[in-house]
C-alpha positions in Angstrom: -0.9 -82.4 -22.7 -2.2 -83.4 -19.3 0.9 -85.5 -18.7 3.1 -82.4 -19.2 1.0 -80.3 -16.8 1.0 -83.1 -14.2 4.8 -83.3 -14.4 5.2 -79.6 -14.1 2.9 -79.6 -11.0 5.0 -82.5 -9.5 8.2 -80.6 -10.1 6.8 -77.4 -8.5 5.6 -79.3 -5.4 8.9 -81.1 -5.1 10.8 -77.7 -5.2 8.5 -76.3 -2.5 8.9 -79.2 -0.1 12.6 -79.8 -0.4 14.3 -80.5 2.9 16.6 -77.9 4.4 14.9 -74.9 2.8 12.8 -72.5 4.7 10.1 -70.3 3.3 11.2 -67.2 5.1 14.5 -66.3 6.8 14.7 -65.5 10.5 14.6 -61.8 11.2 17.8 -60.2 12.1 17.9 -59.2 15.8 19.5 -55.9 16.7 21.0 -55.5 20.2 22.2 -52.4 22.0 25.8 -53.6 21.6 25.4 -53.0 17.9 24.5 -49.3 18.2 27.1 -46.9 17.0 26.5 -44.4 19.7 24.3 -44.6 22.8 20.8 -43.2 22.5 20.5 -39.6 23.6 17.7 -37.9 25.2 16.7 -35.1 22.8 14.4 -33.4 25.3 17.1 -33.2 28.0 19.5 -31.6 25.5 17.0 -28.9 24.6 16.2 -28.1 28.2 19.9 -27.7 29.1 21.6 -25.9 26.2 25.3 -25.5 26.3 26.5 -21.9 26.7 27.0 -20.1 23.5 30.6 -19.4 22.6 31.8 -15.9 23.3 31.7 -13.6 20.3 35.0 -13.4 18.5 36.6 -10.0 18.2 38.4 -10.9 15.0 36.8 -13.1 12.4 39.1 -15.2 10.4 38.0 -17.0 7.3 40.0 -20.1 6.7 39.6 -22.1 3.5 38.3 -25.6 3.9 41.0 -27.0 1.7 43.7 -25.7 -0.5 42.7 -25.2 -4.2 44.7 -28.1 -5.3 43.0 -30.6 -3.0 39.5 -30.3 -4.2 38.2 -31.3 -7.6 41.6 -32.4 -8.8 40.1 -34.6 -11.5 38.0 -31.9 -13.1 40.9 -30.7 -15.3 43.3 -32.7 -17.4 46.9 -32.5 -16.0 48.2 -30.6 -18.9 45.4 -28.0 -18.7 45.8 -27.7 -14.9 49.6 -27.2 -15.3 49.1 -24.5 -18.0 46.5 -22.8 -15.9 48.7 -22.9 -12.8 51.6 -21.4 -14.8 49.4 -18.7 -16.2 47.9 -17.8 -12.8 51.4 -17.8 -11.4 52.7 -15.4 -14.0 49.6 -13.2 -13.5 50.2 -13.1 -9.8 53.8 -12.1 -10.4 52.8 -9.4 -12.7 50.2 -8.1 -10.3 52.6 -8.1 -7.4 55.2 -6.2 -9.5 52.6 -3.6 -10.4 51.7 -3.1 -6.7 55.3 -2.1 -5.9 55.6 0.1 -8.9 54.9 3.8 -8.6 51.3 4.8 -9.3 50.9 6.7 -12.5 47.6 8.5 -13.1 45.8 7.1 -16.1 48.6 4.8 -17.1 49.5 1.1 -16.8 47.6 -2.0 -17.7 44.5 -2.9 -15.8 43.9 -6.3 -14.2 41.5 -7.0 -17.0 44.2 -6.4 -19.5 46.7 -8.6 -17.6 44.2 -11.4 -17.4 43.2 -11.1 -21.0 46.9 -11.2 -22.0 47.6 -14.3 -20.0 44.5 -16.2 -20.9 44.3 -15.3 -24.6 46.9 -17.9 -25.8 45.3 -20.7 -23.7 41.9 -19.9 -25.0 43.1 -19.8 -28.6 44.8 -23.1 -28.3 41.8 -24.7 -26.6 39.4 -23.3 -29.2 41.5 -24.5 -32.1 41.6 -28.0 -30.7 38.0 -28.3 -29.5 35.7 -26.0 -31.5 34.9 -26.5 -35.1 34.1 -23.4 -37.1 30.6 -22.1 -36.6 29.8 -21.9 -40.3 30.9 -25.5 -40.9 28.7 -26.7 -38.0 25.7 -24.7 -39.4 26.2 -26.0 -42.9 26.4 -29.6 -41.6 23.2 -29.3 -39.6 21.3 -27.8 -42.6 22.6 -30.4 -45.0 21.6 -33.2 -42.6 18.0 -31.8 -42.4 17.8 -31.4 -46.2 19.2 -34.9 -46.8 16.7 -36.4 -44.3 13.8 -34.6 -46.1 15.0 -35.8 -49.5 15.4 -39.4 -48.4 11.9 -39.3 -46.8 10.4 -38.2 -50.1 12.5 -40.1 -52.7 13.8 -43.3 -51.0 10.5 -45.3 -50.8 9.9 -45.0 -54.6 13.5 -45.9 -55.4 13.3 -49.0 -53.2 10.0 -49.9 -54.7 11.3 -49.7 -58.2 14.4 -51.7 -57.3 12.4 -54.4 -55.6 9.9 -54.6 -58.6 12.7 -54.9 -61.1 14.5 -57.6 -59.1 11.2 -59.5 -58.8 10.6 -59.3 -62.5 14.2 -60.5 -63.2 13.8 -63.5 -60.9 10.3 -64.4 -62.4 11.5 -64.1 -66.0 14.6 -66.2 -65.3 12.6 -68.9 -63.5 9.8 -69.0 -66.1 
């Protein structure tokens, strides 16, 4: 036992004193040439603020990006194409309604147009992705009932099976 401990100590001391290894690396020195931008004097900037831009007479809101540029990967290509086609037909319907004569109390509302355009898409999506609510509820209830039944009945069943197998092996060997 002492021989093993002595050999382990020898190996550890050899590893620590191996030539060419240093215990700690040299610190990395940063120079001013490595700076991304020259240091700025914050107090000088606060003392001499730049003049405020003149107020604009007309405020324009420009979108940061077109709708197709951001979050492209959020929708599947087929869904995005179907949604784009649906929105396009909705826009055409709305623009046609704008040019039509206004009839008091008549014509479809925007809500009706949106519902008419989105109903087929939602129906298709729901048939593909949503299981019937009743089926899901029954499955959850059956899972709970089965878990309770197994917790109550499985240990005695396993115990009887093990006991009968042990008796069979003992009677065969005896």
